[in-house]
C-alpha positions as CSV (number, residue, x, y, z in Angstrom):
1,M,0.0,-0.1,0.0
2,A,1.4,3.4,-0.9
3,E,2.4,5.7,1.7
4,V,-0.4,8.6,2.2
5,R,1.5,11.9,2.2
6,L,0.4,14.7,4.9
7,F,-1.5,17.5,3.4
8,E,-0.3,20.9,3.5
9,V,-3.0,23.7,3.4
10,H,-2.3,26.9,2.5
11,I,-4.4,30.0,2.9
12,G,-3.8,33.4,1.5
13,T,-4.2,37.1,2.9
14,R,-4.4,39.4,-0.1
15,M,-6.3,42.5,0.5
16,A,-9.2,43.7,-2.0
17,V,-10.9,47.1,-2.3
18,S,-13.8,47.9,-4.3
19,R,-16.3,50.7,-4.9
20,G,-20.1,50.6,-5.6
21,D,-19.7,51.0,-9.1
22,D,-18.1,47.4,-9.3
23,S,-14.5,49.1,-10.1
24,H,-12.0,47.4,-7.7
25,L,-8.2,47.0,-6.5
26,T,-7.4,43.7,-8.3
27,P,-4.6,41.4,-7.0
28,Q,-2.7,42.2,-10.1
29,L,-2.4,45.9,-9.5
30,L,-1.6,45.4,-5.9
31,E,1.1,43.2,-6.9
32,L,2.6,45.5,-9.3
33,L,2.4,48.5,-6.8
34,I,4.5,46.0,-4.4
35,G,7.0,45.3,-7.1
36,V,7.3,49.3,-8.0
37,H,7.8,49.9,-4.0
38,E,10.5,47.4,-3.9
39,S,12.2,48.2,-7.2
40,G,11.5,51.6,-8.2
41,S,10.7,50.5,-11.7
42,I,7.6,49.9,-13.5
43,V,9.7,47.7,-15.9
44,Q,10.7,45.7,-13.2
45,A,7.5,45.3,-11.4
46,A,5.7,44.3,-14.5
47,A,8.2,41.5,-15.6
48,R,8.2,40.1,-11.9
49,A,4.4,40.0,-12.0
50,G,4.6,38.2,-15.4
51,L,3.0,41.0,-17.2
52,S,3.7,43.1,-20.1
53,Y,4.8,46.6,-19.8
54,R,1.8,47.9,-21.8
55,Y,-0.7,45.9,-19.7
56,A,0.9,47.1,-16.5
57,W,0.2,50.7,-17.3
58,G,-3.3,49.9,-18.5
59,L,-3.6,48.6,-14.7
60,L,-2.1,51.7,-13.3
61,R,-4.4,53.8,-15.2
62,D,-7.6,51.5,-14.0
63,G,-6.2,52.3,-10.5
64,Q,-6.2,55.9,-11.0
65,R,-9.6,55.8,-12.3
66,L,-10.7,53.9,-9.2
67,F,-9.2,56.3,-6.7
68,G,-9.3,59.3,-8.7
69,T,-5.3,60.0,-8.1
70,P,-2.1,58.5,-9.3
71,L,-0.9,55.6,-7.4
72,V,2.6,55.6,-9.2
73,R,4.6,58.8,-10.2
74,S,7.4,58.3,-13.0
75,S,9.8,60.5,-14.7
76,R,12.2,59.9,-17.5
77,G,15.8,58.9,-16.2
78,R,14.3,58.7,-12.6
79,G,12.5,55.4,-12.4
80,A,9.1,55.4,-10.7
81,R,8.0,55.8,-7.1
82,L,4.5,55.2,-5.7
83,S,2.3,58.2,-4.9
84,A,1.6,58.7,-1.0
85,L,-1.9,56.8,-1.8
86,G,0.1,54.0,-3.5
87,E,2.3,53.6,-0.3
88,R,-0.7,53.4,1.9
89,L,-2.1,50.8,-0.2
90,V,1.2,48.7,-0.2
91,W,1.4,49.0,3.6
92,A,-2.1,48.2,4.4
93,D,-1.5,44.9,2.4
94,R,1.5,44.4,4.7
95,R,-0.3,45.1,7.7
96,V,-3.3,42.8,6.9
97,A,-0.7,39.9,5.9
98,A,1.3,40.6,9.2
99,R,-1.9,40.4,11.4
100,L,-3.7,37.6,9.9
101,S,-0.8,35.2,8.8
102,P,-0.4,33.8,12.0
103,L,-3.9,33.1,12.5
104,L,-4.4,31.7,9.2
105,E,-1.3,29.6,9.5
106,S,-2.7,28.3,12.9
107,L,-6.0,27.3,10.8
108,A,-4.1,25.7,8.1
109,T,-2.6,23.3,10.7
110,E,-6.1,22.5,12.0
111,I,-7.5,21.6,8.5
112,E,-4.4,19.7,8.0
113,A,-5.0,17.6,11.0
114,E,-8.5,17.2,10.2
115,L,-7.7,15.9,6.9
116,E,-5.1,13.6,8.2
117,R,-7.6,11.9,10.8
118,A,-10.2,11.5,7.8
119,I,-8.0,9.2,5.9
120,S,-5.8,7.6,8.8
121,S,-6.6,6.7,12.3
122,E,-3.2,5.2,13.1
123,R,-0.7,8.1,12.4
124,S,-0.4,10.3,15.7
125,I,-1.1,13.9,15.5
126,L,1.0,16.0,17.8
127,R,-1.1,18.7,19.4
128,M,0.7,21.9,20.2
129,Q,-0.3,25.7,21.4
130,A,2.0,28.2,21.5
131,S,2.5,32.1,21.1
132,H,3.7,32.7,17.4
133,G,7.2,33.3,17.0
134,F,9.6,32.4,14.1
135,G,11.2,29.6,15.9
136,V,7.8,27.8,16.2
137,E,7.0,28.8,12.5
138,T,10.0,27.3,11.4
139,L,9.4,24.1,13.2
140,R,6.2,23.7,11.7
141,H,7.5,24.1,8.1
142,F,10.2,21.5,9.0
143,L,7.5,19.1,10.2
144,A,5.5,19.3,7.4
145,R,8.4,18.8,5.0
146,E,9.4,15.4,7.0
147,Q,5.6,14.2,7.0
148,I,5.2,14.7,10.9
149,P,1.3,15.6,11.5
150,L,1.2,18.8,13.7
151,D,-2.1,20.4,14.9
152,L,-0.7,23.9,15.8
153,K,-3.0,26.4,17.5
154,Y,-1.5,30.0,18.2
155,R,-2.5,31.2,21.7
156,S,-1.5,33.1,24.4
157,T,1.1,31.5,26.5
158,R,-1.3,31.4,29.4
159,E,-3.9,29.8,27.0
160,G,-1.4,27.4,25.9
161,L,-0.2,26.2,29.3
162,G,-4.2,26.1,30.4
163,A,-4.6,23.9,27.6
164,L,-1.8,21.5,28.5
165,A,-3.0,21.1,31.9
166,A,-6.6,20.5,30.7
167,G,-5.4,17.7,28.2
168,G,-6.0,19.9,25.3
169,C,-2.5,19.7,23.8
170,E,0.7,17.5,24.3
171,L,3.1,20.7,23.9
172,A,2.7,24.3,25.0
173,G,5.3,27.2,24.3
174,F,6.6,29.6,26.6
175,N,9.3,32.2,26.9
176,V,11.2,33.3,30.0
177,P,13.7,36.4,30.0
178,I,17.0,35.7,31.0
179,G,18.6,37.7,34.3
180,T,16.9,39.6,36.6
181,L,13.3,39.4,35.2
182,E,13.1,35.7,35.1
183,N,11.8,34.9,38.5
184,E,9.2,37.5,38.0
185,A,8.1,36.4,34.5
186,L,8.1,32.7,35.7
187,E,5.7,33.5,38.9
188,N,2.8,34.3,35.9
189,Y,3.4,30.7,34.9
190,R,3.7,28.6,38.1
191,P,0.2,27.5,38.6
192,W,0.6,25.3,35.3
193,L,4.4,24.0,36.0
194,L,4.3,20.7,37.4
195,P,8.4,19.9,38.2
196,E,7.8,16.3,38.9
197,R,6.1,15.1,35.8
198,Q,6.9,17.9,33.1
199,R,9.9,18.5,30.9
200,V,11.2,21.4,28.8
201,V,12.4,21.4,25.5
202,N,14.6,24.1,24.5
203,L,13.9,25.7,21.1
204,A,16.0,28.8,20.9
205,T,16.9,32.0,22.7
206,R,15.7,35.3,21.1
207,R,16.1,39.0,21.7
208,Q,13.2,41.2,22.2
209,G,13.4,45.1,22.3
210,L,12.4,48.4,20.9
211,I,11.4,48.6,17.4
212,V,12.1,51.7,15.8
213,E,12.0,53.6,12.3
214,R,14.6,53.2,9.7
215,G,17.8,55.2,11.0
216,N,16.1,55.7,14.3
217,P,15.7,59.6,13.6
218,R,14.0,60.2,17.0
219,R,16.8,58.6,18.9
220,I,15.1,56.2,21.0
221,G,17.5,54.0,22.9
222,V,15.7,53.6,26.3
223,L,12.1,53.5,27.7
224,A,12.1,57.0,28.8
225,D,12.6,57.8,25.4
226,L,8.9,56.8,24.6
227,C,7.5,59.4,26.9
228,R,9.0,62.3,24.9
229,G,6.5,64.4,23.2
230,G,5.5,63.4,19.8
231,V,6.5,60.0,20.0
232,R,3.9,57.3,19.4
233,F,4.2,53.8,20.4
234,V,2.4,50.9,19.4
235,N,2.1,47.8,21.9
236,R,1.1,44.0,22.1
237,Q,-2.2,42.9,23.1
238,P,-3.2,42.5,26.9
239,G,-2.4,38.8,28.2
240,S,0.5,38.2,25.6
241,S,4.0,37.4,27.0
242,T,5.5,40.1,25.4
243,R,2.9,42.7,26.8
244,M,3.9,41.0,30.1
245,L,7.5,41.5,29.5
246,F,7.3,45.1,28.5
247,D,5.2,45.9,31.7
248,L,7.9,44.5,33.8
249,L,10.4,46.5,32.0
250,L,8.3,49.8,32.6
251,Q,8.2,48.6,36.4
252,R,12.0,48.5,36.6
253,A,12.2,51.9,34.9
254,S,9.7,53.6,37.3
255,L,7.7,54.4,34.2
256,T,3.9,53.9,34.0
257,P,1.4,53.2,31.0
258,A,0.3,56.6,31.2
259,D,3.7,58.0,30.7
260,I,3.6,56.5,26.9
261,A,1.2,57.8,24.1
262,G,-0.1,54.8,22.3
263,Y,0.6,52.4,25.1
264,D,-3.2,51.2,24.6
265,S,-2.9,50.7,21.1
266,Y,-1.8,47.2,20.4
267,E,-1.3,44.5,17.7
268,Y,-1.5,40.5,18.1
269,T,1.6,39.6,16.5
270,H,5.1,40.7,16.3
271,P,5.1,41.1,12.4
272,A,2.0,43.2,12.9
273,V,3.8,45.8,15.4
274,A,6.6,45.8,12.8
275,A,4.4,46.7,10.1
276,Y,2.4,49.3,12.2
277,V,5.8,51.1,12.8
278,A,6.9,50.7,9.2
279,S,3.8,52.1,7.8
280,G,4.6,55.2,9.9
281,M,1.2,54.9,12.3
282,A,3.8,54.6,15.1
283,H,7.5,55.4,15.8
284,A,8.1,52.8,17.9
285,G,6.8,49.3,19.3
286,F,8.0,46.4,21.3
287,G,9.0,42.9,19.9
288,L,11.2,40.5,18.2
289,E,14.1,41.7,16.3
290,T,13.6,39.2,13.3
291,P,10.3,41.2,12.0
292,A,11.9,44.4,12.6
293,R,15.0,43.4,10.2
294,R,12.4,41.9,7.7
295,F,10.6,45.3,7.4
296,G,14.1,47.5,7.0
297,L,13.5,48.9,10.6
298,D,16.1,49.6,13.5
299,F,16.2,47.6,16.5
300,V,17.4,48.3,19.9
301,P,17.9,45.1,22.0
302,M,16.8,45.0,25.6
303,V,16.1,41.5,26.8
304,T,17.2,37.8,25.6
305,E,15.0,35.3,26.6
306,R,14.6,31.5,26.5
307,Y,11.7,29.8,24.3
308,F,10.8,26.4,25.4
309,L,8.3,23.5,24.5
310,L,6.6,22.4,27.8
311,G,5.2,18.7,28.0
312,D,4.9,15.5,30.3
313,A,7.8,13.1,30.6
314,S,5.8,10.5,28.9
315,V,4.8,12.6,25.7
316,L,8.6,13.0,25.0
317,E,9.0,9.6,24.9
318,S,6.5,8.8,22.2
319,P,7.4,8.0,18.6
320,V,6.1,11.3,17.2
321,M,8.3,13.5,19.7
322,R,11.2,11.4,19.2
323,G,11.0,12.4,15.4
324,V,10.4,15.9,16.5
325,L,13.6,16.2,18.9
326,A,15.6,14.7,15.9
327,I,14.5,17.3,13.4
328,M,15.4,20.0,16.2
329,R,18.7,18.4,16.8
330,G,19.5,18.3,13.3
331,D,22.0,20.6,11.7
332,A,19.4,22.0,8.9
333,F,16.9,23.0,11.5
334,R,19.6,24.7,13.9
335,Q,20.9,26.6,10.6
336,A,17.4,27.7,9.8
337,V,16.9,29.0,13.3
338,N,20.2,30.7,13.6
339,A,19.4,32.6,10.4
340,L,16.6,34.2,12.2
341,P,17.8,37.8,13.3
342,G,18.2,37.8,17.0
343,Y,17.6,34.2,17.4
344,D,20.3,31.5,18.7
345,A,19.6,27.7,18.4
346,S,22.7,26.3,20.3
347,L,20.4,24.3,23.0
348,C,17.8,23.5,20.5
349,G,16.3,20.0,21.1
350,S,17.9,19.6,24.5
351,V,15.5,18.6,27.2
352,Q,15.6,19.6,31.0
353,T,13.5,19.3,34.1
354,L,11.8,22.5,35.1
355,P,14.5,22.4,38.3
356,Q,17.4,22.2,36.0
357,A,16.2,24.8,33.5
358,F,15.0,27.4,36.5
359,A,16.7,27.5,39.9
360,A,13.7,28.9,41.3
361,L,11.9,25.7,41.1
362,S,14.7,23.5,42.6
363,G,13.6,24.1,46.1
């Protein structure tokens, strides 16, 4: 009997804009605008989108009729650049992708798991709940490549640990800062930590800090700089581990949320925070280094944290988990994680008891 290959589901995030007269921003036009934004050339943008130069200009004219203003401005010898509206459309599309991609990726793994269960009752499907991060995202892709079924749900750290305690998953992700904030952060997770029976699998260390505009024109270097007049901030959502970490840092700096303009505005993912800053809607955010670099922004590191996968010791002995650990300990996976800005996979795949990982739990 031929081996049944694992399904891989992809769900898109492309934005659509329409008007009452049935005119609309087509995916082709949006792709063309993105190409102009990145290359500064209509010719190159058209070639990348697989369009003729003439057809590309037709799309741009359609866009101008739709919005009543040009989306691209070009001049002989100087290439092309997007108008202010064209820039807004491109960044709106990027914000949509940054905000929704983790949610849709989580939904895709759920559908993959449902399809897998429908055709096979014998293969074990690993259930994991974790906050979105690029190490977890990379692990998902490697497991799919190696045909290891995964049901991944992106949840807050507290939600994931709660699901683990209730039997809703086999692994839960959580992250703890290294250094003086470790014990304070760990206290938030203590109700779900069971040192006698649980183990942690090291995934990576990663840097969190201030995501600021390219070139850091406002010279934001410490948290107190967020309190200056005219500086707008974007936060992570309440209940997220990153929001908790930011609040701990504020307390250490003797600052309050009321000191920061924009503290109450928030996004649900690290990429969405970076996209918010890159689009000019805020001057700074707090999050991971990886999305800051991907959006061409500057980054001020403030904390290095360890990211773990938590599960019962018995789960780590299962065949499916042995396959996962083999991938995490392999050179290819470690190289992929190390290539993420701010990540270090030196201890990736190593298993520890909770007291071994955290001195505060050894008593």
